[in-house]
ZAMI-780616 format. One record per residue (C-alpha): residue in three letters; x, y, z negated; residue number from 1. Coordinates in steps of 0.05 Angstrom, whole numbers, plus 32768, in hexadecimal, padded with zeros to 4 digits. Layout:
+-----+------+------+------+-----+
: res :   px :   py :   pz :   n :
+-----+------+------+------+-----+
: ALA :    X :    Y :    Z : NUM :
...
+-----+------+------+------+-----+
// end
This chain:
+-----+------+------+------+-----+
: res :   px :   py :   pz :   n :
+-----+------+------+------+-----+
: MET : 81DD : 7FEE : 7E1D :   1 :
: ARG : 81CC : 7FCF : 7E61 :   2 :
: PRO : 8180 : 7FCF : 7E56 :   3 :
: PHE : 8183 : 8017 : 7E3E :   4 :
: SER : 81A7 : 802C : 7E7E :   5 :
: LEU : 8171 : 800A : 7EA7 :   6 :
: LEU : 813A : 802E : 7E82 :   7 :
: LEU : 8159 : 8070 : 7E95 :   8 :
: LEU : 8141 : 8064 : 7EDC :   9 :
: LEU : 80FA : 806F : 7EC4 :  10 :
: LEU : 8107 : 80B8 : 7EB2 :  11 :
: PRO : 80F8 : 80D6 : 7EF7 :  12 :
: VAL : 80B6 : 80AF : 7EF9 :  13 :
: CYS : 80A0 : 80C3 : 7EB3 :  14 :
: ASP : 80AF : 810D : 7EBD :  15 :
: SER : 8074 : 813C : 7EB0 :  16 :
: LEU : 8053 : 8165 : 7EE8 :  17 :
: ASN : 8046 : 81AF : 7EEF :  18 :
: ILE : 7FFB : 81B3 : 7EFF :  19 :
: LEU : 7FDB : 81F3 : 7F16 :  20 :
: LEU : 7F90 : 81F6 : 7F07 :  21 :
: PHE : 7F61 : 822E : 7F1D :  22 :
: LEU : 7F28 : 8239 : 7EEC :  23 :
: LEU : 7EE3 : 8251 : 7F00 :  24 :
: GLY : 7EDC : 829A : 7EF0 :  25 :
: THR : 7E91 : 82A7 : 7EED :  26 :
: ASN : 7E79 : 8292 : 7EA8 :  27 :
: GLN : 7E90 : 826A : 7E6C :  28 :
: TYR : 7E68 : 822C : 7E7F :  29 :
: GLU : 7E8E : 8226 : 7EC0 :  30 :
: ARG : 7ED1 : 8234 : 7EA0 :  31 :
: ASN : 7EC5 : 81FC : 7E6E :  32 :
: ILE : 7EC2 : 81CB : 7EA8 :  33 :
: PHE : 7F0B : 81D1 : 7EBC :  34 :
: GLU : 7F24 : 81E5 : 7E77 :  35 :
: PHE : 7F14 : 819F : 7E61 :  36 :
: LEU : 7F3A : 8182 : 7E9C :  37 :
: ALA : 7F76 : 81AF : 7E8C :  38 :
: GLN : 7F75 : 8197 : 7E44 :  39 :
: GLN : 7F74 : 814E : 7E59 :  40 :
: LEU : 7FAF : 8158 : 7E88 :  41 :
: ALA : 7FD6 : 817C : 7E52 :  42 :
: LEU : 7FC9 : 8142 : 7E22 :  43 :
: ARG : 7FEA : 8114 : 7E55 :  44 :
: HIS : 802A : 813D : 7E4C :  45 :
: HIS : 8024 : 8166 : 7E8C :  46 :
: ASN : 8034 : 81B0 : 7E92 :  47 :
: VAL : 7FF1 : 81CF : 7EA3 :  48 :
: ILE : 7FEB : 8217 : 7EBC :  49 :
: THR : 7FA4 : 8233 : 7EC1 :  50 :
: VAL : 7F91 : 8271 : 7EE8 :  51 :
: LYS : 7F51 : 8291 : 7ECD :  52 :
: PRO : 7F38 : 82CC : 7EF6 :  53 :
: ILE : 7F00 : 82E9 : 7ECC :  54 :
: LEU : 7ECA : 8301 : 7EFB :  55 :
: ILE : 7E95 : 830F : 7EC6 :  56 :
: PRO : 7EB4 : 8332 : 7E88 :  57 :
: GLU : 7EB7 : 8306 : 7E4B :  58 :
: GLU : 7E93 : 831A : 7E0C :  59 :
: PRO : 7EC0 : 8331 : 7DD3 :  60 :
: ARG : 7ECE : 82FC : 7D9F :  61 :
: LEU : 7EF2 : 82FD : 7D5D :  62 :
: VAL : 7F14 : 82BB : 7D6D :  63 :
: LYS : 7F25 : 82AE : 7DB6 :  64 :
: PRO : 7F28 : 8264 : 7DC8 :  65 :
: LYS : 7F6B : 824E : 7DE3 :  66 :
: LEU : 7F7C : 820C : 7E04 :  67 :
: HIS : 7FB1 : 81E1 : 7DE2 :  68 :
: LEU : 7FF2 : 81D5 : 7E09 :  69 :
: VAL : 7FD8 : 81FB : 7E45 :  70 :
: LYS : 7FF6 : 823A : 7E64 :  71 :
: GLU : 7FBC : 8268 : 7E71 :  72 :
: LYS : 7FC2 : 82A2 : 7EA3 :  73 :
: THR : 7F86 : 82CF : 7E9B :  74 :
: LEU : 7F75 : 8304 : 7ECF :  75 :
: LYS : 7F45 : 8338 : 7EB3 :  76 :
: ASN : 7F1D : 8370 : 7ED4 :  77 :
: MET : 7F1A : 834D : 7F17 :  78 :
: LEU : 7ED8 : 836B : 7F2D :  79 :
: PRO : 7EB7 : 83AF : 7F2A :  80 :
: LYS : 7E77 : 83B7 : 7F02 :  81 :
: ASN : 7E47 : 83B3 : 7F3C :  82 :
: LEU : 7E63 : 8370 : 7F54 :  83 :
: TYR : 7E64 : 834B : 7F11 :  84 :
: GLU : 7E1E : 8365 : 7F01 :  85 :
: ASP : 7E06 : 8344 : 7F41 :  86 :
: LEU : 7E28 : 8303 : 7F2A :  87 :
: GLU : 7E02 : 8306 : 7EE8 :  88 :
: LYS : 7DC0 : 8310 : 7F0C :  89 :
: ALA : 7DCE : 82D7 : 7F3D :  90 :
: GLY : 7DC4 : 82A1 : 7F09 :  91 :
: ASP : 7D87 : 82C2 : 7EEA :  92 :
: VAL : 7D5E : 82D9 : 7F25 :  93 :
: ILE : 7D72 : 82B9 : 7F68 :  94 :
: PRO : 7D68 : 826F : 7F55 :  95 :
: TRP : 7D20 : 827B : 7F3F :  96 :
: LYS : 7D07 : 82A2 : 7F7B :  97 :
: ALA : 7CCE : 8285 : 7FA4 :  98 :
: GLY : 7CF3 : 828F : 7FE6 :  99 :
: TYR : 7D36 : 8271 : 7FD1 : 100 :
: GLU : 7D70 : 8279 : 8002 : 101 :
: GLU : 7DB0 : 8254 : 7FF3 : 102 :
: GLU : 7DDD : 8283 : 8019 : 103 :
: ALA : 7DBF : 82C0 : 7FF6 : 104 :
: TYR : 7DD3 : 82A1 : 7FB4 : 105 :
: ASP : 7E1A : 8293 : 7FCC : 106 :
: GLU : 7E23 : 82D7 : 7FED : 107 :
: VAL : 7E2C : 82F8 : 7FA9 : 108 :
: TYR : 7E66 : 82CA : 7F99 : 109 :
: TRP : 7E86 : 82D6 : 7FDD : 110 :
: LYS : 7E8B : 8320 : 7FCF : 111 :
: ALA : 7EA8 : 8312 : 7F8A : 112 :
: HIS : 7EDC : 82E1 : 7FA4 : 113 :
: ASN : 7EF3 : 8313 : 7FDA : 114 :
: ALA : 7EFC : 834A : 7FA7 : 115 :
: SER : 7F1F : 831D : 7F74 : 116 :
: CYS : 7F4D : 82FF : 7FA9 : 117 :
: TYR : 7F65 : 8344 : 7FBE : 118 :
: LYS : 7F79 : 8353 : 7F76 : 119 :
: MET : 7F9C : 8310 : 7F6E : 120 :
: ILE : 7FC7 : 831D : 7FAB : 121 :
: ASN : 7FDB : 8362 : 7F92 : 122 :
: SER : 7FED : 8349 : 7F4C : 123 :
: ASN : 802A : 8325 : 7F34 : 124 :
: LEU : 8005 : 82E2 : 7F32 : 125 :
: LEU : 802B : 82C2 : 7F6C : 126 :
: GLU : 806F : 82D5 : 7F4F : 127 :
: VAL : 805C : 82B8 : 7F0C : 128 :
: LEU : 8042 : 8277 : 7F2A : 129 :
: GLN : 8080 : 826F : 7F55 : 130 :
: LYS : 80AA : 8270 : 7F15 : 131 :
: ASP : 807F : 8238 : 7EF8 : 132 :
: ALA : 808D : 820D : 7F36 : 133 :
: PRO : 804B : 81E5 : 7F38 : 134 :
: ASP : 804B : 81A0 : 7F55 : 135 :
: VAL : 8001 : 819D : 7F66 : 136 :
: ALA : 7FC7 : 81CF : 7F67 : 137 :
: ILE : 7F7E : 81C0 : 7F59 : 138 :
: THR : 7F4C : 81EF : 7F7B : 139 :
: TYR : 7F01 : 81EF : 7F7B : 140 :
: SER : 7ECF : 81F9 : 7FB3 : 141 :
: GLY : 7EB2 : 823C : 7FC6 : 142 :
: ASN : 7EF2 : 8265 : 7FBD : 143 :
: PRO : 7F23 : 825D : 7FF7 : 144 :
: CYS : 7F52 : 8291 : 7FD9 : 145 :
: GLN : 7F6F : 8259 : 7FAD : 146 :
: LEU : 7F80 : 8230 : 7FEB : 147 :
: ALA : 7FA8 : 826A : 8007 : 148 :
: ILE : 7FCD : 8275 : 7FC5 : 149 :
: ALA : 7FDF : 822B : 7FC2 : 150 :
: HIS : 7FF8 : 822F : 800B : 151 :
: ILE : 8026 : 8268 : 7FF8 : 152 :
: LEU : 8040 : 8241 : 7FBD : 153 :
: ALA : 804B : 8204 : 7FEB : 154 :
: VAL : 802A : 81D2 : 7FBD : 155 :
: PRO : 7FF9 : 8199 : 7FCE : 156 :
: VAL : 7FB0 : 81A8 : 7FC0 : 157 :
: ILE : 7F79 : 817F : 7FA0 : 158 :
: TYR : 7F37 : 819D : 7FB6 : 159 :
: TYR : 7EFE : 8196 : 7F84 : 160 :
: ASP : 7EB8 : 8198 : 7FA3 : 161 :
: LEU : 7E8B : 81B1 : 7F6C : 162 :
: GLU : 7E4B : 81A7 : 7F95 : 163 :
: GLY : 7E56 : 815D : 7FA1 : 164 :
: LEU : 7E62 : 813B : 7FE3 : 165 :
: SER : 7E56 : 8177 : 8010 : 166 :
: ASP : 7E5D : 817A : 805C : 167 :
: GLU : 7E9A : 81A7 : 8054 : 168 :
: THR : 7EBE : 8171 : 802D : 169 :
: LEU : 7EA9 : 8139 : 805C : 170 :
: VAL : 7EC2 : 815E : 809A : 171 :
: ALA : 7F02 : 8177 : 807A : 172 :
: SER : 7F15 : 8131 : 8061 : 173 :
: ASN : 7F07 : 8111 : 80A6 : 174 :
: SER : 7ED2 : 80E3 : 808A : 175 :
: PRO : 7EAC : 80BA : 80BE : 176 :
: LEU : 7E6D : 80DB : 80D8 : 177 :
: ASN : 7E2B : 80BB : 80C1 : 178 :
: LEU : 7DED : 80D7 : 80E2 : 179 :
: ASP : 7DBF : 80AE : 80B6 : 180 :
: ALA : 7DD3 : 80D6 : 8078 : 181 :
: PRO : 7DB5 : 811C : 8075 : 182 :
: PRO : 7DE7 : 8156 : 8071 : 183 :
: SER : 7DF0 : 817E : 8031 : 184 :
: ARG : 7DDD : 81BF : 8054 : 185 :
: CYS : 7DB6 : 81C7 : 8095 : 186 :
: PHE : 7D94 : 8202 : 80B6 : 187 :
: LEU : 7D61 : 81D4 : 80D9 : 188 :
: PRO : 7D22 : 81B9 : 80B7 : 189 :
: GLU : 7D20 : 8170 : 80A3 : 190 :
: VAL : 7CFF : 813E : 80D1 : 191 :
: HIS : 7CE4 : 80FF : 80AF : 192 :
: SER : 7CB3 : 80E7 : 80E4 : 193 :
: LEU : 7CE3 : 80D5 : 811C : 194 :
: TYR : 7D24 : 80B1 : 810C : 195 :
: ALA : 7D46 : 80C8 : 814D : 196 :
: LEU : 7D36 : 8111 : 8141 : 197 :
: SER : 7D50 : 810B : 80FA : 198 :
: ARG : 7D93 : 80F0 : 8113 : 199 :
: ILE : 7D97 : 8128 : 8147 : 200 :
: ARG : 7D8A : 815C : 8111 : 201 :
: ASN : 7DC0 : 813E : 80E4 : 202 :
: GLY : 7DF1 : 813D : 811E : 203 :
: ILE : 7DE5 : 8186 : 812F : 204 :
: CYS : 7DF2 : 819B : 80E7 : 205 :
: CYS : 7E31 : 8172 : 80E3 : 206 :
: LEU : 7E49 : 818D : 8125 : 207 :
: ARG : 7E40 : 81D3 : 810A : 208 :
: GLU : 7E6F : 81C4 : 80D0 : 209 :
: TYR : 7EA2 : 81A6 : 8100 : 210 :
: LEU : 7EA1 : 81E6 : 8128 : 211 :
: VAL : 7EAA : 8210 : 80EA : 212 :
: GLN : 7EE9 : 81E9 : 80D8 : 213 :
: SER : 7F02 : 81E5 : 8120 : 214 :
: GLY : 7F35 : 821D : 8116 : 215 :
: ILE : 7F15 : 824B : 8149 : 216 :
: PRO : 7F03 : 828A : 8122 : 217 :
: PHE : 7ED7 : 82A7 : 8158 : 218 :
: VAL : 7EA9 : 826B : 8158 : 219 :
: SER : 7EAA : 8263 : 810C : 220 :
: LYS : 7E94 : 82AC : 8101 : 221 :
: ILE : 7E58 : 82A4 : 812E : 222 :
: ILE : 7E3B : 8264 : 8111 : 223 :
: SER : 7E4E : 826B : 80C7 : 224 :
: LYS : 7E3C : 82A5 : 809A : 225 :
: LYS : 7E6A : 828A : 8063 : 226 :
: TYR : 7EA6 : 828A : 8091 : 227 :
: ARG : 7E95 : 82D0 : 80A9 : 228 :
: LEU : 7E8E : 82EE : 8063 : 229 :
: LEU : 7EBF : 82C3 : 803A : 230 :
: ASP : 7EF2 : 8299 : 805F : 231 :
: ASP : 7F04 : 82CA : 8096 : 232 :
: PRO : 7F0E : 8307 : 8068 : 233 :
: ILE : 7F3B : 82DF : 803A : 234 :
: THR : 7F63 : 82C4 : 8074 : 235 :
: THR : 7F6B : 830A : 8090 : 236 :
: MET : 7F7F : 8323 : 804B : 237 :
: PHE : 7FB9 : 82F3 : 8047 : 238 :
: ALA : 7FCD : 82F9 : 8090 : 239 :
: GLU : 7FD2 : 8346 : 808D : 240 :
: ASP : 7FF9 : 8348 : 804C : 241 :
: TYR : 8040 : 8363 : 8058 : 242 :
: ASN : 8063 : 8332 : 8029 : 243 :
: PHE : 8041 : 82F5 : 8047 : 244 :
: GLN : 804F : 830B : 808F : 245 :
: LYS : 8099 : 8302 : 8081 : 246 :
: ARG : 808F : 82B9 : 8070 : 247 :
: PHE : 8056 : 82A5 : 809F : 248 :
: LYS : 8053 : 82BB : 80E7 : 249 :
: GLN : 800A : 82A6 : 80EA : 250 :
: PHE : 7FE5 : 8297 : 80A9 : 251 :
: PRO : 7FB8 : 825A : 80B1 : 252 :
: ALA : 7F6D : 825F : 80A8 : 253 :
: THR : 7F4F : 8249 : 8066 : 254 :
: THR : 7F29 : 8212 : 808A : 255 :
: THR : 7F6B : 81F6 : 80A4 : 256 :
: LEU : 7F87 : 81F8 : 805D : 257 :
: LEU : 7F4A : 81D4 : 8044 : 258 :
: ARG : 7F54 : 819B : 8076 : 259 :
: SER : 7F9C : 8193 : 805F : 260 :
: SER : 7F89 : 8185 : 8016 : 261 :
: SER : 7FA7 : 8146 : 7FF8 : 262 :
: PHE : 7F68 : 812E : 7FD5 : 263 :
: PHE : 7F1F : 8143 : 7FD1 : 264 :
: PHE : 7EFC : 8139 : 7F8E : 265 :
: ALA : 7EB0 : 8138 : 7F96 : 266 :
: ASN : 7E82 : 8146 : 7F5B : 267 :
: THR : 7E56 : 810A : 7F69 : 268 :
: ASP : 7E4F : 80C0 : 7F60 : 269 :
: PRO : 7E4B : 808C : 7F98 : 270 :
: LEU : 7E0A : 8072 : 7F7B : 271 :
: LEU : 7DE9 : 80B6 : 7F88 : 272 :
: GLU : 7E02 : 80BC : 7FD0 : 273 :
: PHE : 7DEA : 809C : 8010 : 274 :
: PRO : 7E12 : 805E : 8024 : 275 :
: ARG : 7E49 : 8079 : 8050 : 276 :
: ALA : 7E93 : 806F : 805E : 277 :
: LEU : 7EC0 : 80A2 : 803E : 278 :
: SER : 7F07 : 80B7 : 804B : 279 :
: PRO : 7F3B : 809B : 801B : 280 :
: ARG : 7F49 : 80E3 : 8006 : 281 :
: VAL : 7F02 : 80EC : 7FEB : 282 :
: ILE : 7EFE : 80D9 : 7FA1 : 283 :
: PRO : 7EB9 : 80DB : 7F80 : 284 :
: VAL : 7EC2 : 80FA : 7F3B : 285 :
: GLY : 7E7C : 8102 : 7F1F : 286 :
: GLY : 7E63 : 8120 : 7EDF : 287 :
: LEU : 7E7D : 8167 : 7EE7 : 288 :
: HIS : 7E3D : 8189 : 7ECE : 289 :
: ILE : 7E26 : 8155 : 7E9C : 290 :
: ASP : 7E08 : 8174 : 7E5D : 291 :
: HIS : 7E06 : 8151 : 7E1A : 292 :
: PRO : 7DD0 : 8160 : 7DE7 : 293 :
: LYS : 7DE7 : 817C : 7DA5 : 294 :
: PRO : 7DBB : 8176 : 7D68 : 295 :
: LEU : 7DA3 : 81B7 : 7D49 : 296 :
: PHE : 7D90 : 81C6 : 7D02 : 297 :
: ALA : 7D4A : 81D4 : 7CE9 : 298 :
: PRO : 7D1A : 81F2 : 7CFF : 299 :
: TRP : 7D34 : 81E9 : 7D46 : 300 :
: ASN : 7D37 : 819D : 7D41 : 301 :
: ILE : 7CED : 8196 : 7D2D : 302 :
: SER : 7CD7 : 8192 : 7D76 : 303 :
: ILE : 7D0B : 815E : 7D85 : 304 :
: GLU : 7CF5 : 8133 : 7D4A : 305 :
: SER : 7CAD : 8137 : 7D61 : 306 :
: ALA : 7CBE : 811B : 7DA5 : 307 :
: LYS : 7CA6 : 80D3 : 7DA9 : 308 :
: LYS : 7CD4 : 80B9 : 7DDF : 309 :
: GLY : 7D15 : 80E0 : 7DD8 : 310 :
: LEU : 7D36 : 811B : 7DF8 : 311 :
: ILE : 7D42 : 8130 : 7E41 : 312 :
: ILE : 7D78 : 8163 : 7E53 : 313 :
: VAL : 7D69 : 818A : 7E92 : 314 :
: SER : 7DA5 : 81AC : 7EB3 : 315 :
: LEU : 7DA8 : 81CE : 7EF7 : 316 :
: GLY : 7DF2 : 81DC : 7EF7 : 317 :
: THR : 7E1C : 8210 : 7ED5 : 318 :
: GLN : 7E06 : 824F : 7EFA : 319 :
: ALA : 7DBA : 824D : 7EF7 : 320 :
: ASN : 7D9E : 826A : 7EB6 : 321 :
: HIS : 7D61 : 8242 : 7EA0 : 322 :
: ALA : 7D48 : 827C : 7E77 : 323 :
: GLY : 7D36 : 82A0 : 7EB7 : 324 :
: MET : 7D03 : 826B : 7ECB : 325 :
: LYS : 7CBA : 827F : 7ED1 : 326 :
: ALA : 7C84 : 825E : 7EA7 : 327 :
: SER : 7C66 : 823E : 7EE5 : 328 :
: GLN : 7CA9 : 821E : 7EF6 : 329 :
: VAL : 7CB1 : 8202 : 7EB0 : 330 :
: SER : 7C6B : 81E5 : 7EB2 : 331 :
: ALA : 7C7B : 81C6 : 7EF6 : 332 :
: TYR : 7CB1 : 819D : 7ED4 : 333 :
: SER : 7C82 : 8185 : 7E9D : 334 :
: LYS : 7C4C : 8172 : 7ECF : 335 :
: SER : 7C7B : 814E : 7EFF : 336 :
: ASP : 7C7F : 8111 : 7ED1 : 337 :
: PRO : 7C4B : 80FC : 7E9D : 338 :
: ARG : 7C83 : 80E1 : 7E70 : 339 :
: TYR : 7C98 : 8129 : 7E62 : 340 :
: CYS : 7C5D : 812E : 7E31 : 341 :
: TYR : 7C80 : 80FD : 7E02 : 342 :
: VAL : 7CC7 : 8118 : 7E06 : 343 :
: PHE : 7CEA : 8159 : 7DF4 : 344 :
: VAL : 7D04 : 817C : 7E33 : 345 :
: SER : 7D40 : 81A9 : 7E24 : 346 :
: PHE : 7D55 : 81DC : 7E59 : 347 :
: ARG : 7D9C : 81F4 : 7E51 : 348 :
: TYR : 7D9E : 8240 : 7E55 : 349 :
: SER : 7DD4 : 8275 : 7E54 : 350 :
: THR : 7DE2 : 8293 : 7E10 : 351 :
: ARG : 7E02 : 82D5 : 7DFE : 352 :
: ALA : 7E22 : 82EC : 7DBE : 353 :
: LYS : 7DF8 : 832A : 7DBA : 354 :
: GLU : 7DB8 : 8301 : 7DBE : 355 :
: MET : 7DCA : 82C5 : 7D92 : 356 :
: SER : 7DF9 : 82BF : 7D57 : 357 :
: LYS : 7E16 : 827C : 7D6D : 358 :
: GLU : 7E24 : 8261 : 7DB2 : 359 :
: PHE : 7E18 : 8218 : 7DC1 : 360 :
: ARG : 7E41 : 81FD : 7DFA : 361 :
: SER : 7E47 : 81B9 : 7E1B : 362 :
: ARG : 7E7E : 819C : 7E43 : 363 :
: SER : 7E8A : 815C : 7E6A : 364 :
: THR : 7EB0 : 8125 : 7E45 : 365 :
: SER : 7ECE : 80F2 : 7E75 : 366 :
: ALA : 7EBC : 810D : 7EBA : 367 :
: PHE : 7F05 : 8114 : 7ECC : 368 :
: ALA : 7F1E : 80CF : 7EB9 : 369 :
: THR : 7F21 : 80BB : 7F03 : 370 :
: ALA : 7F43 : 80FC : 7F17 : 371 :
: LEU : 7F7F : 80F7 : 7EE9 : 372 :
: HIS : 7FA2 : 80BF : 7F0F : 373 :
: TYR : 7F9C : 80E3 : 7F53 : 374 :
: ILE : 7FB5 : 8125 : 7F37 : 375 :
: GLU : 7FF3 : 8103 : 7F1D : 376 :
: HIS : 7FFC : 80DD : 7F5E : 377 :
: VAL : 7FFB : 811C : 7F89 : 378 :
: GLY : 802A : 8141 : 7F5A : 379 :
: ARG : 805B : 8107 : 7F58 : 380 :
: ASN : 805E : 8103 : 7FA4 : 381 :
: HIS : 806A : 814E : 7FA9 : 382 :
: GLY : 80A3 : 814A : 7F76 : 383 :
: SER : 80C3 : 8111 : 7F9D : 384 :
: ALA : 80C4 : 813C : 7FDC : 385 :
: PHE : 80FF : 8162 : 7FC0 : 386 :
: LEU : 8127 : 8121 : 7FC2 : 387 :
: GLY : 811F : 811B : 800D : 388 :
: HIS : 8137 : 80DA : 802A : 389 :
: THR : 8168 : 80CA : 7FF2 : 390 :
: PRO : 816A : 8085 : 7FD3 : 391 :
: LEU : 8142 : 80A0 : 7F98 : 392 :
: HIS : 8106 : 80B3 : 7FC3 : 393 :
: PRO : 80E4 : 806E : 7FC2 : 394 :
: LEU : 80ED : 806B : 7F76 : 395 :
: ALA : 80CC : 80AE : 7F6B : 396 :
: THR : 808F : 809D : 7F94 : 397 :
: LEU : 8081 : 805B : 7F73 : 398 :
: ASN : 804A : 8053 : 7F40 : 399 :
: PHE : 8063 : 804B : 7EF9 : 400 :
: ASP : 8042 : 8007 : 7EED : 401 :
: LEU : 805E : 7FE9 : 7F2D : 402 :
: PHE : 80A3 : 8006 : 7F20 : 403 :
: ALA : 80A4 : 7FEB : 7ED9 : 404 :
: VAL : 8091 : 7FA5 : 7EF1 : 405 :
: VAL : 80C6 : 7FA6 : 7F28 : 406 :
: LEU : 80FA : 7FBF : 7EF6 : 407 :
: LEU : 80E8 : 7F88 : 7EC5 : 408 :
: PHE : 80EE : 7F54 : 7EFC : 409 :
: PHE : 8133 : 7F6B : 7F11 : 410 :
: TYR : 8149 : 7F6E : 7EC8 : 411 :
: VAL : 8134 : 7F25 : 7EBD : 412 :
: LEU : 8155 : 7F11 : 7EFE : 413 :
: LEU : 8195 : 7F35 : 7EEA : 414 :
: PHE : 8194 : 7F14 : 7EA6 : 415 :
: PHE : 818F : 7ECD : 7EC2 : 416 :
: THR : 81C3 : 7EDC : 7EF8 : 417 :
: CYS : 81F5 : 7EF3 : 7EC4 : 418 :
: ARG : 81E8 : 7EB5 : 7E9A : 419 :
: LEU : 81F2 : 7E89 : 7ED7 : 420 :
: PHE : 8234 : 7EAA : 7EEA : 421 :
: ARG : 824B : 7EA6 : 7EA2 : 422 :
: LEU : 823B : 7E5B : 7EA0 : 423 :
: VAL : 8261 : 7E4E : 7EE1 : 424 :
: PHE : 829C : 7E77 : 7EC8 : 425 :
: ASN : 829E : 7E50 : 7E86 : 426 :
: CYS : 829D : 7E0D : 7EAB : 427 :
: GLN : 82D7 : 7E22 : 7ED7 : 428 :
: ARG : 82FF : 7E3B : 7E9C : 429 :
: LYS : 82F4 : 7DFA : 7E75 : 430 :
: ALA : 830C : 7DD2 : 7EB2 : 431 :
: GLN : 834C : 7DFB : 7EB6 : 432 :
: ILE : 835A : 7DF3 : 7E6C : 433 :
: HIS : 834F : 7DA8 : 7E70 : 434 :
: LYS : 837F : 7DA3 : 7EAB : 435 :
: GLN : 83B5 : 7DCA : 7E87 : 436 :
: SER : 83B0 : 7D9E : 7E49 : 437 :
: GLU : 83C2 : 7D5E : 7E6F : 438 :
: PRO : 840C : 7D44 : 7E62 : 439 :
: ILE : 843D : 7D52 : 7E9B : 440 :
: LYS : 845F : 7D14 : 7EB6 : 441 :
: GLY : 84AA : 7D13 : 7EC3 : 442 :
: ARG : 84CD : 7D01 : 7F05 : 443 :
: GLN : 84E0 : 7CBA : 7EED : 444 :
: ALA : 8499 : 7CAD : 7ED9 : 445 :
: LYS : 847F : 7CC4 : 7F1C : 446 :
: LYS : 84B3 : 7C96 : 7F3F : 447 :
: ASN : 849F : 7C5B : 7F15 : 448 :
: ASP : 8457 : 7C68 : 7F28 : 449 :
+-----+------+------+------+-----+
// end
């Protein structure tokens, strides 16, 4: 009975978490990324709530896939027709233009996120999520509306950088500045001839990101087109809402909410990055867009069998459609390496039900193995915040393994202490019994003695 009562102390530590996960809403390839993470968290006996705002309408299916043990909240008809048509064209046309501009590609998504965020605010989504009482929220980069929603729900945030180790993540996480490493985005041309000019150029681009996240809206609007078209409209949207004005006298900027994130997951690997010091809050979780080849039946596998030295899968992310590449761009890949003449190069392309009878999809397998521990850690700390400074607060914030070892140590110590006290008690009792069993001498005998 005593060991069973001690094991009951583990119940607050083993309790499951309520995890809120925002899914990407552009296409099925992107949604598969976080659907797999939601499934893995649910298999670890957590209560997972996914929010799926569908920006591009899904194609009708006879059987709709549904995640096991996951509460799915789907928001349909988020965008008008002209906006989601621009999203469809973005992956087919913009990546393959000769004069490629990165901000022109992102501007289409900024308009879509603004329109979808307005509909999310005016729906019953926040009331439903407050009833679920999430312990931690997982948001992804490029959509600051999720940061504002998590701030209203008062839950810690894990920010997932889909682009890798970007300047936005480095500045928000207070990582040390390294001028030897080139920035992820810079408006100045690269300088390879002079080392000093290269460092100055890197410093100017990093300073620009620091000013964007400085919390001064006037400065951020001038130097950042993204802040002017995405962050500032969403911040204004929440600040001017009547229901939110009752709770927040001044709604914080989305850049401020980004800097207050608990952890930053980066879709990269330390081996691919420049050697630099990172903040303890930055966790490299690579493999988000890894594709896995799937064998096809004849006659599509004839070209694969004829390849002398295997198969190469070429993937440029989840948004770019390889079917929109020009013939000159495809030949540039084959001429870039002479080994391509002996292998089969497979470009993953977007498929549609009206064009093909069967859709082949690929998803990452173990890209989130590192992330699972940190998600549970943040959620456990948020749950222990309700205990305040009570004696149970240190127990709720301990790791399970450490707590189990400490509990086992105290149990062994208690066992030997009880045995020692029992041994001492038995010795004293035997001494008293032996003393009582001795014959009592009379007065005459004592006098004779």
